[in-house]
N, C-alpha and C positions, 0 to 999 in steps of 0.2 A: 330445419335449416333456416337461418336468419336471412331475411330478404335484404338484398344489397341496396345501396343508395342508387345504383344505376337502374335497377329494375323498378324501384319506387318512383324515380323521376320519370322513367318512360311511361309508367302507368298514369301518373299525374298529367303528363303532356298529352297522352292519348285522349284525355277528356276535354282537351282544348280543340276547338274547330281547326281544321286543316287550312282554313283561309288565312290563318295567322302564321307568321314565320316562327317555327319551333326549333330551328337548327342551332347548333352550338354557337354561342355568342349572341344569340338573339335575346330580346327582352324576356320572353316567356321562359326560355331555357335558363337564363341566369337567375331569374326570379324563383324558379322552382328548385334549383340545385341546393341552396341552403336548407330548404324544407326537407328535401330527401335525406340529406346528411343527418339532420336532427332526428328524423323518423327512424333512420337506421340505428342510431344510438339508443333511442327509446326502446325499439324492438329488442335490441341486444340486452338492455337492462331488464326488460320484462322476462326474457329467457333466463337470465341469471336468477331473478326472483323465483321463478318457477322451479329451477333446478335446486335452489336452496331450501325448498319446501319438502324435499324428499331426502331421506338418509343416504340412499345410494348415489346421489349426485351432489349433496351439500358438501361444503368445504369450510375449513377453519372455524371461525366463531359461529357460523350458521349451523355447522354440524354439531358443535357443542350444544347449541340450543335444542336441536332435535333429539339427541341422545339423552339429554337431561330429562326428557319426558318419561324415560324409562329408568330414571335414577342412576344413570351412568355418566361419569365425568372423566374428562381427559386427564391422564396422569402427567403431571408437570415434570420438567427437567429438575434434576438434583445435582448438588455438588459433591464430589468425592471427599471423604474425610479419612484421616489416619494419624499416625504418629511419626515424628522425626526425632532423631537423636542429635543434639547440638553440643559441640565442645566449645568451651570458652574459659577465659581467665577468671580467677576468683574476683568477685565483685561486679562482673559484667552482668548486664540485664537483657532479658528478652521481654519486649513489651507487646501486648496484644495489638495485633495489626501489623507487626513486623513481617517481612516476607522472605521466604526461601523459594527455591526454584529448581525445576528439572530443565532439560534442554528446550522444552517447548511451552511450559506453562508455569505460572507462579502459584504459590500456596501461602495462605495467610495464617499466622500464628493466632490461636484462639485463647491464649492464656498468658499472664504475666509470670515470668520466672526470673530467679536471681541465682547466680552461681556463687554459693556461699560455702562450698566445701573447701576448707583451708588445708585439707590433708594431701591434696595433690595440686600440681601446677596447672594442669588443664582438666577441668571437671567436665562431666557430660550430664546433660539433662534431657529428659523425654518430654516433648511438647506436642500437644494436639494441633493439627493444622487442617485447613479446609481449602480446597481448590478455589482459585479466584474466579473461575468461570464455571458455568454449569455444563454437564454432559460427560460423555465417556472419555474426553480428552484428558481428564484429571485422573483416570485410572492408570497408575504407573507401577512398574515392578519394583522389587527390592533394589535399592541403590540408585534409583533414578534421580532422586533429589540430592543435589550436591553443590548448589550455589546460593550465595546471598546476592540478590539483584542490586542491592545498595549495601556498601560496607557498613557493618554494625560494630561499634567499638567493643573490643574484647572478645568477639565471637570468632572462632578459629575455623570450624568446619561443621558441615551438616550432612546427614544422610538419613535414609529411611530404611530401617532394618526389617520392616514388614511392608508388603505391598499396600498401596493406597487404592481404595476402591469405593464403590457406592455412588459413582457418578453415572447418571442415566440421562439420555436425551428425552425431550418432550415426546409424548406419544404421538405417532403419526395419525393422519386421517384414516389410513387403511386399517391400522390396528384398532383404533377407536370404533370404526364402523364394523369391524369383525366382532368385537365384544358385544355391540348392540345386536347384530344379527344373531349371534349365538343365544343371547338372552331371549329374544323374541321367538326363535325357532325351537329352542329347547328350554322351555320355561323352568326356572329354578323354584321349586316349591317344596315345602315341608322337609327340608334337609336332604333332598335327593342329590345324586352325584353332580348334577348341573349347578345346584346351589353352592356346593363346595368349590367347584371350579370357578364360579362367578365371584365368590368371596376372595379366592386366592388371586385371580388375575386382576382384581380391582385394586390391589395393593401396589403403591408406587414402587417401581423397581422390578416387578414381576413381568417377565416376557411371555411365559406360558406355563400351563400346569396340567398334570394328569392326576386323575382321581381314581383310587382303587377301593371300592366299597368292599366291606367284609374281608379285608385282606388278612386279618387274624381272627376271623370268626365274627359272630353276631355283635353289632354295635361298634365295630372298629372301622375306621376310615383312614386311608393313607393318601397324602397329597404330596406329589413330587413336583418341584418347581424349578424353573430356570430364570435367570435374570433377564432384564431387557436387552443386554448385550449378547444374549444367547449363550451364556456360560452357566456353570453350576452356581447356585445361589450361595451367598455368604451366610455365616451363622446369624449375623444381624438381620438379614432379610428373611431368613427362615423363621427367626423369632417373631418378626413383625407379622408374618403371615399367620403363624400359630396363634398369636395373641388376638388378631383380628377375627380369625375363625372361631376361637373360643368365646368371643363376645357375642357371636351371632348363631352358633350351631344349636341344634335342639338339645335339650337336657338328656344326658345319658350316653351320648356318643363319645367314644374314645378316639381322639384324633392324633395322628402322627404326621408331621411335616418334615420332609427331607429335601435336599438338593439333588438334582440329577447327577448321574455319574458321567464324567467326561471321557470320551473314547477318542484318542488321538488318531487322526487319519494322515498317514505319511504318504507322499506321492513322489515317485521317481519315474523319469522317462527321458528318452532321447528325442530331440526335435530337429526338424529341418527349417532353417530360418529364411525368411524372405530377405531380399537385398536391402541393406540399410539398417537392419535390426541387429542388436547384440543380445547375447544370452541373458545377461543380468537384467536388462530392461524387460525382456519378455518374461522372465521368471517373476519379476516384481508385479507385472500386470496379471499374470496367471494366479499368483497368490491372492490378489485382491478378488478375482472372479470366483475362485474356488472357495475362498473364505465366505463370500457373500452367499454362495449356494448352500454351504453347510449350515449357515445361520438360518436360511429360509426353510430348510427341511427339518430342523431340530424339532423333535417330538411329533413329526408328521409322517415319517416313513420308518420302515423296519430294517432297511439296509441302504448302504451307499453303493450306487451302481457304478461299476467301473466304466461302463459304456457312456454314462452321463458325464463322468469326469473326463473321459476321452473327448467327448463332444465340446466340453468347455475348453479343453486344451486346444483343440483344433480351431476354435473360434477366438482364441486369444490373438490379438494383433501381432503380426510378425511370424506366426507359425504356419508353415505350409503343410507339414505332415509330422507325424510322430511315430515312434516305435518303442517296444520294450516298456510299455506302461505298467506300473505296478502300484498297488496300494498296500501299505503295510507288508511289503515284500512278497505279495502274491498277486496273481493276475485275475482273481475272482472278486465278486462283490464282498463288501464287508457288512456282516450282519450286526444289528443293534438290538440289545435287550430292551424291555419295556421302559426301564429307567435310565437308559443311556442316551446321550446326545453326542453327535460328532463335533470334534473341534479340530482345527487344522494343526497338524504337527509339522515335521520337517518336510520341505519341498526341495527337490534337487532335479533340475533340468540340465541335460547335457546335449552336446551336438555330435 
């Protein structure tokens, strides 16, 4: 516990003879108060320095320095990438740096293109784009991109016929600390299973990994990964992990890398609402809570507990009670296979 300025000042004043006035407003009281304030600040800073010397309490850049001692580095945020299809008039141009947009975020064109097909009035061109900002906000479904933030001459419409993904948040302190602790507690050596897990989880975009040694006999290793958004990995991410493992693995190992299998978890229930709440807002909040829970437990448990889901529902703001709770149309736990992860499907709450 950090000593407060009040206790510091009282201790200083206790060393002054009682024949002097030490009451609030006196010379000695006012003279010692700034000293006590500064000492409190110094003690607080000393505590921060001490905390940042240990991995379990270090934060931010200090944590980066500590884990780097074990050759572990924070995974940086990335921007999502993909392709859009743009329709335009013959002769119109797309310039590198032009922008298209979804409802919430802009994407930047990465190439110069010219509509030079004179066989049709409105041509279409496929153009690679990158999200303007880093993180998962740029991961959008098919058809989400449909605007030009600024009117571009000759361009008529834009859409994405494939989902845009690959955007990941910067690794959190908790995640970075967990990778450090795993490496220290389960040392990766000579191509053991921990070595493969360490290689896989060190790739930017990987949220977790499972390793299955000897899965098809001697010399075979299977790595199943999920991305940082706790969904099944894309082919691009799988290829990155495979290439990285191939560069580091022992000679002779036959490595297979795959993405986890997503298992939809659908939830239905009837709820009793507190006064002032409506079902749509309650359902929206419950979706956030249950989605967070499913991401937290991905690869960590073998079943989704209906009791745990019920507890989350009961602790959702606005819910007084619930009944007829079902997951995937049954009232039992939902089991997960070794390579499966839970992802939130349809949620329907009624009153």
